[in-house]
MIKE-226008 format. One record per residue (C-alpha): residue in three letters; chain; x, y, z. Coordinates in steps of 0.1 Angstrom, whole numbers, plus 5000, padded with zeros to 4 digits. Layout:
N
<atom residuo="ALA" cadena="A" xx="X" yy="Y" zz="Z"/>
...
***
This chain:
307
<atom residuo="MET" cadena="A" xx="4961" yy="5160" zz="4727"/>
<atom residuo="SER" cadena="A" xx="4992" yy="5153" zz="4748"/>
<atom residuo="SER" cadena="A" xx="5013" yy="5122" zz="4753"/>
<atom residuo="PHE" cadena="A" xx="5031" yy="5113" zz="4785"/>
<atom residuo="PRO" cadena="A" xx="5054" yy="5083" zz="4794"/>
<atom residuo="PHE" cadena="A" xx="5034" yy="5056" zz="4811"/>
<atom residuo="ALA" cadena="A" xx="5042" yy="5023" zz="4828"/>
<atom residuo="ILE" cadena="A" xx="5025" yy="4994" zz="4847"/>
<atom residuo="VAL" cadena="A" xx="5045" yy="4978" zz="4875"/>
<atom residuo="ASP" cadena="A" xx="5040" yy="4948" zz="4898"/>
<atom residuo="ALA" cadena="A" xx="5050" yy="4960" zz="4932"/>
<atom residuo="PHE" cadena="A" xx="5059" yy="4940" zz="4963"/>
<atom residuo="CYS" cadena="A" xx="5063" yy="4908" zz="4943"/>
<atom residuo="VAL" cadena="A" xx="5071" yy="4873" zz="4956"/>
<atom residuo="PRO" cadena="A" xx="5106" yy="4863" zz="4945"/>
<atom residuo="ASN" cadena="A" xx="5108" yy="4841" zz="4914"/>
<atom residuo="GLU" cadena="A" xx="5070" yy="4840" zz="4910"/>
<atom residuo="ALA" cadena="A" xx="5052" yy="4856" zz="4881"/>
<atom residuo="PHE" cadena="A" xx="5019" yy="4875" zz="4884"/>
<atom residuo="THR" cadena="A" xx="5024" yy="4885" zz="4920"/>
<atom residuo="GLY" cadena="A" xx="5024" yy="4918" zz="4938"/>
<atom residuo="ASN" cadena="A" xx="5001" yy="4947" zz="4933"/>
<atom residuo="GLN" cadena="A" xx="4998" yy="4964" zz="4899"/>
<atom residuo="ALA" cadena="A" xx="5000" yy="5002" zz="4897"/>
<atom residuo="ALA" cadena="A" xx="5000" yy="5025" zz="4868"/>
<atom residuo="VAL" cadena="A" xx="5026" yy="5053" zz="4866"/>
<atom residuo="VAL" cadena="A" xx="5022" yy="5085" zz="4845"/>
<atom residuo="VAL" cadena="A" xx="5052" yy="5107" zz="4842"/>
<atom residuo="LEU" cadena="A" xx="5043" yy="5144" zz="4838"/>
<atom residuo="PRO" cadena="A" xx="5065" yy="5174" zz="4831"/>
<atom residuo="SER" cadena="A" xx="5048" yy="5192" zz="4860"/>
<atom residuo="ASP" cadena="A" xx="5018" yy="5184" zz="4882"/>
<atom residuo="ASP" cadena="A" xx="4997" yy="5211" zz="4865"/>
<atom residuo="SER" cadena="A" xx="5003" yy="5195" zz="4830"/>
<atom residuo="LEU" cadena="A" xx="4970" yy="5177" zz="4836"/>
<atom residuo="PRO" cadena="A" xx="4940" yy="5191" zz="4856"/>
<atom residuo="ASP" cadena="A" xx="4931" yy="5170" zz="4886"/>
<atom residuo="GLU" cadena="A" xx="4897" yy="5161" zz="4871"/>
<atom residuo="VAL" cadena="A" xx="4916" yy="5146" zz="4841"/>
<atom residuo="LYS" cadena="A" xx="4940" yy="5127" zz="4864"/>
<atom residuo="GLN" cadena="A" xx="4909" yy="5112" zz="4881"/>
<atom residuo="LYS" cadena="A" xx="4893" yy="5102" zz="4849"/>
<atom residuo="LEU" cadena="A" xx="4925" yy="5087" zz="4837"/>
<atom residuo="ALA" cadena="A" xx="4928" yy="5066" zz="4869"/>
<atom residuo="ALA" cadena="A" xx="4892" yy="5054" zz="4863"/>
<atom residuo="GLU" cadena="A" xx="4901" yy="5046" zz="4827"/>
<atom residuo="LEU" cadena="A" xx="4931" yy="5025" zz="4837"/>
<atom residuo="ASN" cadena="A" xx="4911" yy="5009" zz="4864"/>
<atom residuo="LEU" cadena="A" xx="4940" yy="4996" zz="4885"/>
<atom residuo="SER" cadena="A" xx="4939" yy="4999" zz="4923"/>
<atom residuo="GLU" cadena="A" xx="4961" yy="5031" zz="4920"/>
<atom residuo="THR" cadena="A" xx="4975" yy="5053" zz="4894"/>
<atom residuo="ALA" cadena="A" xx="5005" yy="5074" zz="4904"/>
<atom residuo="PHE" cadena="A" xx="5013" yy="5108" zz="4888"/>
<atom residuo="VAL" cadena="A" xx="5049" yy="5119" zz="4892"/>
<atom residuo="SER" cadena="A" xx="5063" yy="5151" zz="4880"/>
<atom residuo="ARG" cadena="A" xx="5094" yy="5174" zz="4883"/>
<atom residuo="GLY" cadena="A" xx="5075" yy="5203" zz="4899"/>
<atom residuo="TRP" cadena="A" xx="5041" yy="5216" zz="4908"/>
<atom residuo="THR" cadena="A" xx="5043" yy="5240" zz="4879"/>
<atom residuo="GLU" cadena="A" xx="5064" yy="5243" zz="4848"/>
<atom residuo="THR" cadena="A" xx="5084" yy="5272" zz="4864"/>
<atom residuo="ASP" cadena="A" xx="5095" yy="5252" zz="4895"/>
<atom residuo="PRO" cadena="A" xx="5132" yy="5244" zz="4897"/>
<atom residuo="HIS" cadena="A" xx="5139" yy="5208" zz="4885"/>
<atom residuo="ASP" cadena="A" xx="5159" yy="5181" zz="4903"/>
<atom residuo="ASP" cadena="A" xx="5157" yy="5146" zz="4889"/>
<atom residuo="HIS" cadena="A" xx="5159" yy="5132" zz="4925"/>
<atom residuo="LYS" cadena="A" xx="5133" yy="5155" zz="4940"/>
<atom residuo="LEU" cadena="A" xx="5098" yy="5149" zz="4925"/>
<atom residuo="ILE" cadena="A" xx="5061" yy="5155" zz="4931"/>
<atom residuo="LEU" cadena="A" xx="5040" yy="5124" zz="4937"/>
<atom residuo="ARG" cadena="A" xx="5002" yy="5119" zz="4939"/>
<atom residuo="TRP" cadena="A" xx="4980" yy="5088" zz="4939"/>
<atom residuo="PHE" cadena="A" xx="4945" yy="5082" zz="4926"/>
<atom residuo="THR" cadena="A" xx="4922" yy="5052" zz="4929"/>
<atom residuo="PRO" cadena="A" xx="4895" yy="5048" zz="4902"/>
<atom residuo="ASP" cadena="A" xx="4872" yy="5068" zz="4925"/>
<atom residuo="VAL" cadena="A" xx="4892" yy="5093" zz="4946"/>
<atom residuo="GLU" cadena="A" xx="4926" yy="5108" zz="4953"/>
<atom residuo="VAL" cadena="A" xx="4942" yy="5091" zz="4983"/>
<atom residuo="PRO" cadena="A" xx="4968" yy="5106" zz="5008"/>
<atom residuo="LEU" cadena="A" xx="4992" yy="5077" zz="5007"/>
<atom residuo="CYS" cadena="A" xx="4998" yy="5046" zz="4985"/>
<atom residuo="GLY" cadena="A" xx="5028" yy="5024" zz="4992"/>
<atom residuo="HIS" cadena="A" xx="5027" yy="5001" zz="4963"/>
<atom residuo="ALA" cadena="A" xx="5022" yy="5029" zz="4938"/>
<atom residuo="THR" cadena="A" xx="5052" yy="5047" zz="4953"/>
<atom residuo="LEU" cadena="A" xx="5073" yy="5016" zz="4948"/>
<atom residuo="ALA" cadena="A" xx="5060" yy="5013" zz="4913"/>
<atom residuo="THR" cadena="A" xx="5069" yy="5049" zz="4906"/>
<atom residuo="ALA" cadena="A" xx="5104" yy="5045" zz="4920"/>
<atom residuo="ARG" cadena="A" xx="5109" yy="5013" zz="4898"/>
<atom residuo="THR" cadena="A" xx="5098" yy="5032" zz="4867"/>
<atom residuo="LEU" cadena="A" xx="5123" yy="5060" zz="4874"/>
<atom residuo="PHE" cadena="A" xx="5151" yy="5037" zz="4885"/>
<atom residuo="GLU" cadena="A" xx="5148" yy="5018" zz="4852"/>
<atom residuo="THR" cadena="A" xx="5161" yy="5048" zz="4834"/>
<atom residuo="MET" cadena="A" xx="5192" yy="5053" zz="4856"/>
<atom residuo="GLN" cadena="A" xx="5217" yy="5030" zz="4839"/>
<atom residuo="SER" cadena="A" xx="5247" yy="5051" zz="4849"/>
<atom residuo="GLU" cadena="A" xx="5238" yy="5050" zz="4886"/>
<atom residuo="ARG" cadena="A" xx="5231" yy="5013" zz="4883"/>
<atom residuo="GLN" cadena="A" xx="5267" yy="5008" zz="4871"/>
<atom residuo="THR" cadena="A" xx="5282" yy="5025" zz="4901"/>
<atom residuo="GLY" cadena="A" xx="5264" yy="5000" zz="4924"/>
<atom residuo="ALA" cadena="A" xx="5259" yy="5026" zz="4952"/>
<atom residuo="ASP" cadena="A" xx="5224" yy="5029" zz="4967"/>
<atom residuo="THR" cadena="A" xx="5203" yy="5056" zz="4950"/>
<atom residuo="THR" cadena="A" xx="5176" yy="5076" zz="4967"/>
<atom residuo="LEU" cadena="A" xx="5146" yy="5096" zz="4952"/>
<atom residuo="GLU" cadena="A" xx="5126" yy="5121" zz="4972"/>
<atom residuo="PHE" cadena="A" xx="5089" yy="5126" zz="4966"/>
<atom residuo="GLU" cadena="A" xx="5071" yy="5157" zz="4978"/>
<atom residuo="THR" cadena="A" xx="5034" yy="5149" zz="4986"/>
<atom residuo="LYS" cadena="A" xx="5003" yy="5169" zz="4994"/>
<atom residuo="SER" cadena="A" xx="4996" yy="5154" zz="5029"/>
<atom residuo="LYS" cadena="A" xx="5026" yy="5132" zz="5040"/>
<atom residuo="GLY" cadena="A" xx="5055" yy="5156" zz="5035"/>
<atom residuo="THR" cadena="A" xx="5086" yy="5142" zz="5019"/>
<atom residuo="LEU" cadena="A" xx="5089" yy="5104" zz="5012"/>
<atom residuo="THR" cadena="A" xx="5120" yy="5087" zz="5000"/>
<atom residuo="ALA" cadena="A" xx="5126" yy="5056" zz="4979"/>
<atom residuo="THR" cadena="A" xx="5160" yy="5040" zz="4979"/>
<atom residuo="MET" cadena="A" xx="5172" yy="5014" zz="4954"/>
<atom residuo="ASN" cadena="A" xx="5196" yy="4987" zz="4966"/>
<atom residuo="TRP" cadena="A" xx="5211" yy="4977" zz="4932"/>
<atom residuo="SER" cadena="A" xx="5227" yy="4945" zz="4945"/>
<atom residuo="SER" cadena="A" xx="5194" yy="4931" zz="4959"/>
<atom residuo="ASP" cadena="A" xx="5172" yy="4949" zz="4933"/>
<atom residuo="ARG" cadena="A" xx="5149" yy="4958" zz="4962"/>
<atom residuo="ILE" cadena="A" xx="5135" yy="4993" zz="4968"/>
<atom residuo="SER" cadena="A" xx="5130" yy="5006" zz="5003"/>
<atom residuo="LEU" cadena="A" xx="5103" yy="5032" zz="5011"/>
<atom residuo="ASP" cadena="A" xx="5106" yy="5054" zz="5042"/>
<atom residuo="PHE" cadena="A" xx="5071" yy="5061" zz="5055"/>
<atom residuo="PRO" cadena="A" xx="5055" yy="5074" zz="5087"/>
<atom residuo="LEU" cadena="A" xx="5047" yy="5046" zz="5111"/>
<atom residuo="ALA" cadena="A" xx="5010" yy="5043" zz="5119"/>
<atom residuo="PRO" cadena="A" xx="5003" yy="5030" zz="5155"/>
<atom residuo="SER" cadena="A" xx="4969" yy="5017" zz="5164"/>
<atom residuo="SER" cadena="A" xx="4950" yy="5012" zz="5196"/>
<atom residuo="PRO" cadena="A" xx="4920" yy="4991" zz="5207"/>
<atom residuo="ILE" cadena="A" xx="4886" yy="5004" zz="5197"/>
<atom residuo="THR" cadena="A" xx="4853" yy="4997" zz="5213"/>
<atom residuo="VAL" cadena="A" xx="4816" yy="4999" zz="5204"/>
<atom residuo="SER" cadena="A" xx="4813" yy="5031" zz="5225"/>
<atom residuo="GLN" cadena="A" xx="4839" yy="5047" zz="5201"/>
<atom residuo="LEU" cadena="A" xx="4824" yy="5031" zz="5169"/>
<atom residuo="GLU" cadena="A" xx="4787" yy="5023" zz="5173"/>
<atom residuo="CYS" cadena="A" xx="4785" yy="5004" zz="5140"/>
<atom residuo="LEU" cadena="A" xx="4814" yy="4981" zz="5149"/>
<atom residuo="PRO" cadena="A" xx="4793" yy="4949" zz="5155"/>
<atom residuo="LEU" cadena="A" xx="4775" yy="4954" zz="5121"/>
<atom residuo="LEU" cadena="A" xx="4808" yy="4961" zz="5104"/>
<atom residuo="LEU" cadena="A" xx="4824" yy="4929" zz="5118"/>
<atom residuo="SER" cadena="A" xx="4794" yy="4909" zz="5108"/>
<atom residuo="HIS" cadena="A" xx="4795" yy="4920" zz="5072"/>
<atom residuo="LEU" cadena="A" xx="4833" yy="4916" zz="5071"/>
<atom residuo="MET" cadena="A" xx="4833" yy="4880" zz="5084"/>
<atom residuo="GLY" cadena="A" xx="4803" yy="4869" zz="5063"/>
<atom residuo="SER" cadena="A" xx="4796" yy="4832" zz="5069"/>
<atom residuo="LEU" cadena="A" xx="4826" yy="4829" zz="5093"/>
<atom residuo="ASP" cadena="A" xx="4821" yy="4831" zz="5130"/>
<atom residuo="VAL" cadena="A" xx="4827" yy="4866" zz="5145"/>
<atom residuo="ASP" cadena="A" xx="4843" yy="4847" zz="5175"/>
<atom residuo="GLU" cadena="A" xx="4873" yy="4841" zz="5152"/>
<atom residuo="ILE" cadena="A" xx="4882" yy="4877" zz="5159"/>
<atom residuo="SER" cadena="A" xx="4908" yy="4882" zz="5187"/>
<atom residuo="CYS" cadena="A" xx="4909" yy="4920" zz="5188"/>
<atom residuo="VAL" cadena="A" xx="4901" yy="4952" zz="5169"/>
<atom residuo="TYR" cadena="A" xx="4924" yy="4982" zz="5167"/>
<atom residuo="TYR" cadena="A" xx="4921" yy="5016" zz="5150"/>
<atom residuo="SER" cadena="A" xx="4948" yy="5037" zz="5134"/>
<atom residuo="PRO" cadena="A" xx="4937" yy="5073" zz="5133"/>
<atom residuo="LEU" cadena="A" xx="4966" yy="5084" zz="5111"/>
<atom residuo="THR" cadena="A" xx="4955" yy="5061" zz="5082"/>
<atom residuo="LYS" cadena="A" xx="4918" yy="5057" zz="5092"/>
<atom residuo="LYS" cadena="A" xx="4922" yy="5019" zz="5090"/>
<atom residuo="LEU" cadena="A" xx="4908" yy="4992" zz="5113"/>
<atom residuo="LEU" cadena="A" xx="4932" yy="4964" zz="5122"/>
<atom residuo="ILE" cadena="A" xx="4914" yy="4931" zz="5130"/>
<atom residuo="ARG" cadena="A" xx="4934" yy="4902" zz="5143"/>
<atom residuo="LEU" cadena="A" xx="4921" yy="4867" zz="5140"/>
<atom residuo="ARG" cadena="A" xx="4927" yy="4841" zz="5168"/>
<atom residuo="GLY" cadena="A" xx="4956" yy="4817" zz="5167"/>
<atom residuo="ASP" cadena="A" xx="4992" yy="4815" zz="5178"/>
<atom residuo="VAL" cadena="A" xx="5023" yy="4801" zz="5161"/>
<atom residuo="GLU" cadena="A" xx="5012" yy="4765" zz="5166"/>
<atom residuo="GLU" cadena="A" xx="4977" yy="4773" zz="5151"/>
<atom residuo="SER" cadena="A" xx="4989" yy="4796" zz="5123"/>
<atom residuo="SER" cadena="A" xx="4980" yy="4772" zz="5095"/>
<atom residuo="VAL" cadena="A" xx="4944" yy="4771" zz="5109"/>
<atom residuo="SER" cadena="A" xx="4943" yy="4809" zz="5112"/>
<atom residuo="SER" cadena="A" xx="4958" yy="4816" zz="5078"/>
<atom residuo="SER" cadena="A" xx="4932" yy="4792" zz="5064"/>
<atom residuo="THR" cadena="A" xx="4905" yy="4813" zz="5080"/>
<atom residuo="LEU" cadena="A" xx="4920" yy="4844" zz="5066"/>
<atom residuo="LEU" cadena="A" xx="4919" yy="4830" zz="5031"/>
<atom residuo="LYS" cadena="A" xx="4883" yy="4819" zz="5035"/>
<atom residuo="LEU" cadena="A" xx="4872" yy="4854" zz="5044"/>
<atom residuo="ASN" cadena="A" xx="4846" yy="4867" zz="5019"/>
<atom residuo="PRO" cadena="A" xx="4832" yy="4900" zz="5030"/>
<atom residuo="ASN" cadena="A" xx="4798" yy="4913" zz="5019"/>
<atom residuo="PHE" cadena="A" xx="4810" yy="4944" zz="5002"/>
<atom residuo="ILE" cadena="A" xx="4776" yy="4957" zz="4992"/>
<atom residuo="GLU" cadena="A" xx="4766" yy="4958" zz="5029"/>
<atom residuo="LEU" cadena="A" xx="4800" yy="4970" zz="5041"/>
<atom residuo="ILE" cadena="A" xx="4801" yy="5000" zz="5019"/>
<atom residuo="ASN" cadena="A" xx="4769" yy="5013" zz="5035"/>
<atom residuo="VAL" cadena="A" xx="4780" yy="5008" zz="5071"/>
<atom residuo="ILE" cadena="A" xx="4806" yy="5035" zz="5077"/>
<atom residuo="GLY" cadena="A" xx="4798" yy="5072" zz="5075"/>
<atom residuo="ASN" cadena="A" xx="4816" yy="5105" zz="5082"/>
<atom residuo="ASN" cadena="A" xx="4848" yy="5093" zz="5066"/>
<atom residuo="LEU" cadena="A" xx="4858" yy="5075" zz="5098"/>
<atom residuo="VAL" cadena="A" xx="4870" yy="5042" zz="5083"/>
<atom residuo="LEU" cadena="A" xx="4887" yy="5040" zz="5049"/>
<atom residuo="GLY" cadena="A" xx="4900" yy="5005" zz="5050"/>
<atom residuo="ILE" cadena="A" xx="4901" yy="4972" zz="5070"/>
<atom residuo="ILE" cadena="A" xx="4932" yy="4952" zz="5076"/>
<atom residuo="VAL" cadena="A" xx="4927" yy="4915" zz="5087"/>
<atom residuo="THR" cadena="A" xx="4958" yy="4899" zz="5101"/>
<atom residuo="VAL" cadena="A" xx="4970" yy="4867" zz="5118"/>
<atom residuo="LYS" cadena="A" xx="5003" yy="4856" zz="5133"/>
<atom residuo="GLY" cadena="A" xx="5027" yy="4840" zz="5108"/>
<atom residuo="SER" cadena="A" xx="5050" yy="4809" zz="5109"/>
<atom residuo="GLY" cadena="A" xx="5084" yy="4801" zz="5095"/>
<atom residuo="ASP" cadena="A" xx="5100" yy="4830" zz="5078"/>
<atom residuo="ILE" cadena="A" xx="5067" yy="4849" zz="5077"/>
<atom residuo="ASP" cadena="A" xx="5060" yy="4870" zz="5108"/>
<atom residuo="PHE" cadena="A" xx="5024" yy="4879" zz="5099"/>
<atom residuo="TYR" cadena="A" xx="4998" yy="4873" zz="5072"/>
<atom residuo="SER" cadena="A" xx="4972" yy="4899" zz="5062"/>
<atom residuo="ARG" cadena="A" xx="4944" yy="4909" zz="5038"/>
<atom residuo="TYR" cadena="A" xx="4932" yy="4944" zz="5031"/>
<atom residuo="PHE" cadena="A" xx="4897" yy="4956" zz="5021"/>
<atom residuo="ALA" cadena="A" xx="4887" yy="4992" zz="5011"/>
<atom residuo="PRO" cadena="A" xx="4854" yy="4994" zz="4994"/>
<atom residuo="TRP" cadena="A" xx="4849" yy="5030" zz="5006"/>
<atom residuo="VAL" cadena="A" xx="4876" yy="5042" zz="4982"/>
<atom residuo="GLY" cadena="A" xx="4866" yy="5019" zz="4953"/>
<atom residuo="LEU" cadena="A" xx="4888" yy="4989" zz="4962"/>
<atom residuo="ASN" cadena="A" xx="4870" yy="4958" zz="4975"/>
<atom residuo="GLU" cadena="A" xx="4903" yy="4940" zz="4981"/>
<atom residuo="ASP" cadena="A" xx="4938" yy="4954" zz="4974"/>
<atom residuo="PRO" cadena="A" xx="4964" yy="4928" zz="4965"/>
<atom residuo="VAL" cadena="A" xx="4994" yy="4942" zz="4984"/>
<atom residuo="THR" cadena="A" xx="4991" yy="4974" zz="5004"/>
<atom residuo="GLY" cadena="A" xx="5021" yy="4995" zz="5016"/>
<atom residuo="SER" cadena="A" xx="5000" yy="5019" zz="5037"/>
<atom residuo="ALA" cadena="A" xx="4984" yy="4989" zz="5056"/>
<atom residuo="HIS" cadena="A" xx="5019" yy="4977" zz="5065"/>
<atom residuo="THR" cadena="A" xx="5027" yy="5010" zz="5082"/>
<atom residuo="VAL" cadena="A" xx="4999" yy="4999" zz="5106"/>
<atom residuo="LEU" cadena="A" xx="5009" yy="4962" zz="5106"/>
<atom residuo="ALA" cadena="A" xx="5045" yy="4970" zz="5113"/>
<atom residuo="ALA" cadena="A" xx="5036" yy="4991" zz="5144"/>
<atom residuo="TYR" cadena="A" xx="5013" yy="4964" zz="5157"/>
<atom residuo="TRP" cadena="A" xx="5034" yy="4933" zz="5151"/>
<atom residuo="SER" cadena="A" xx="5067" yy="4949" zz="5162"/>
<atom residuo="ASP" cadena="A" xx="5051" yy="4955" zz="5196"/>
<atom residuo="GLU" cadena="A" xx="5039" yy="4919" zz="5197"/>
<atom residuo="TYR" cadena="A" xx="5072" yy="4904" zz="5187"/>
<atom residuo="LYS" cadena="A" xx="5093" yy="4930" zz="5205"/>
<atom residuo="ARG" cadena="A" xx="5116" yy="4935" zz="5175"/>
<atom residuo="ASN" cadena="A" xx="5120" yy="4960" zz="5147"/>
<atom residuo="GLU" cadena="A" xx="5124" yy="4938" zz="5116"/>
<atom residuo="LEU" cadena="A" xx="5095" yy="4918" zz="5103"/>
<atom residuo="LEU" cadena="A" xx="5084" yy="4901" zz="5071"/>
<atom residuo="GLY" cadena="A" xx="5047" yy="4902" zz="5061"/>
<atom residuo="LYS" cadena="A" xx="5028" yy="4883" zz="5035"/>
<atom residuo="GLN" cadena="A" xx="4996" yy="4897" zz="5021"/>
<atom residuo="CYS" cadena="A" xx="4974" yy="4868" zz="5011"/>
<atom residuo="SER" cadena="A" xx="4954" yy="4881" zz="4982"/>
<atom residuo="LYS" cadena="A" xx="4950" yy="4861" zz="4950"/>
<atom residuo="ARG" cadena="A" xx="4982" yy="4877" zz="4936"/>
<atom residuo="SER" cadena="A" xx="5000" yy="4878" zz="4970"/>
<atom residuo="GLY" cadena="A" xx="5031" yy="4897" zz="4979"/>
<atom residuo="LEU" cadena="A" xx="5059" yy="4902" zz="5004"/>
<atom residuo="VAL" cadena="A" xx="5068" yy="4933" zz="5024"/>
<atom residuo="TRP" cadena="A" xx="5100" yy="4936" zz="5045"/>
<atom residuo="CYS" cadena="A" xx="5094" yy="4960" zz="5074"/>
<atom residuo="LYS" cadena="A" xx="5120" yy="4978" zz="5095"/>
<atom residuo="LEU" cadena="A" xx="5114" yy="5003" zz="5122"/>
<atom residuo="HIS" cadena="A" xx="5145" yy="5025" zz="5120"/>
<atom residuo="GLU" cadena="A" xx="5138" yy="5056" zz="5141"/>
<atom residuo="PRO" cadena="A" xx="5109" yy="5069" zz="5162"/>
<atom residuo="GLY" cadena="A" xx="5078" yy="5072" zz="5141"/>
<atom residuo="ARG" cadena="A" xx="5093" yy="5059" zz="5109"/>
<atom residuo="VAL" cadena="A" xx="5093" yy="5025" zz="5091"/>
<atom residuo="ARG" cadena="A" xx="5110" yy="5013" zz="5060"/>
<atom residuo="LEU" cadena="A" xx="5089" yy="4991" zz="5037"/>
<atom residuo="GLU" cadena="A" xx="5111" yy="4971" zz="5013"/>
<atom residuo="GLY" cadena="A" xx="5100" yy="4950" zz="4983"/>
<atom residuo="LEU" cadena="A" xx="5107" yy="4936" zz="4949"/>
<atom residuo="SER" cadena="A" xx="5090" yy="4950" zz="4918"/>
<atom residuo="LYS" cadena="A" xx="5088" yy="4944" zz="4881"/>
<atom residuo="LEU" cadena="A" xx="5081" yy="4968" zz="4852"/>
<atom residuo="VAL" cadena="A" xx="5057" yy="4949" zz="4829"/>
<atom residuo="VAL" cadena="A" xx="5043" yy="4976" zz="4805"/>
<atom residuo="ARG" cadena="A" xx="5060" yy="5007" zz="4792"/>
<atom residuo="GLY" cadena="A" xx="5049" yy="5032" zz="4766"/>
<atom residuo="ASP" cadena="A" xx="5031" yy="5065" zz="4761"/>
<atom residuo="ILE" cadena="A" xx="4996" yy="5075" zz="4771"/>
<atom residuo="THR" cadena="A" xx="4976" yy="5100" zz="4751"/>
<atom residuo="VAL" cadena="A" xx="4951" yy="5123" zz="4768"/>
***
């Protein structure tokens, strides 16, 4: 048996509120091949959080090591996924907690993560605000029609459940993330009504999971325009990868940031994901095709895990 450092982190928390944000497990490995992939998957199922991140200092034991350049992979209880924002934030928090000397300097500190499908991702700690910023690819979306997705009416029916499908304003699709973005009706003056509809949404997951085939849709974002300091509200559902509802979803905000920045005609936005735990994501489009997702996080469990 082998033991590895392990943590559970609340990512994208609401300031000054306990038990918010999205929990992720983080397992720190000497190298990616320290555990076979099938063991990683079984461990993610055992931990049974929305995602478990595996971070290591190289693909193999012989790779050159750099404490700021790391390998990162993400597993749900069912499958490996190509990108997970909140588990990336959780991984960064776990590693930054050990960097006391860099904390004392006060200068921003950046980690680089090499991934299998998304190239290099970065996580930067702003020590003064205690917020971590993730640099991700932006994921634009465009309107989708029944001619492009024949099962769309059935999917929307199972998504809305007892709510009227007429509450839906538009449906977009992001090919980069394989996510649908569904906007509910309402404007700023009606945002309280629309966010209430968002909270009442109770999808039929048993029916939903049987609708989509051919790996076309892996998740559904439902969103509505915000009010006050919040620019938009959202919820995220992904039964096809083993997550009926994800509490706070970084990858969904790469789609939301692209959509709402176009609606508002500005590059800085604040989103609130309205799950039971809820969370806040600060979004900033900073160059063509890239977005920074920034959030608070809290390390709540630390120890060793034995496999």
